[in-house]
Steps between C-alpha positions, in 0.01 A plus 500: 500500500611854430424868487439611142457853371266551204497811280145587390602845379596605148847610618822313563569522872785433739403348834654426839386293797572498874438214746563409863852364552579491874867571580580601144883478471555868407259634761128526549217252499397524134653417158437719193568395142448652155473580210293261291411634156145390422351564156127581453304181562810330640585344833807445715555263792657727763518247783512122472361327806205501736431872545261442791768310691726807479243757611152593375611865459721588201583830326547597137554795272514546123566781257491556124737704281240779464496561877188297583532338843313225680548608860346574837648629826770260624846658457812319389839592353591330172766548231426536129700184417415136583532424872438244776555681830391493862280797588778677689717503184517798264763692307550848360294414189195393705170684483188482716200317357155438649399133496162329495414246767395156378315256724551152357205266529656168395845339450490582126404866454469729195512878542376696197611851411185653351484780239 
């Protein structure tokens, strides 16, 4: 059981994920974690466990070196370096991204970043 990201594009991408985490120790109700480097055609397990048991709603974002983004409208602050933070955590290097919403349909879910 897991949440896996799949890269169907021709570009290397860096991805992050956000999930429900009630009473997150550093503040907020959500945990955000990134950056997984995923090569074209590659995958990365970004959460190990029953994703439906956590919450059916998850969020993600990815970007490529050329500026391509896989995004939507849900704002979050993230740093450029690897991180695992509660949603209320940020620092002076953080920037605002716009995440996609994922609705998971089973305990083992694959989200694909399309070209």
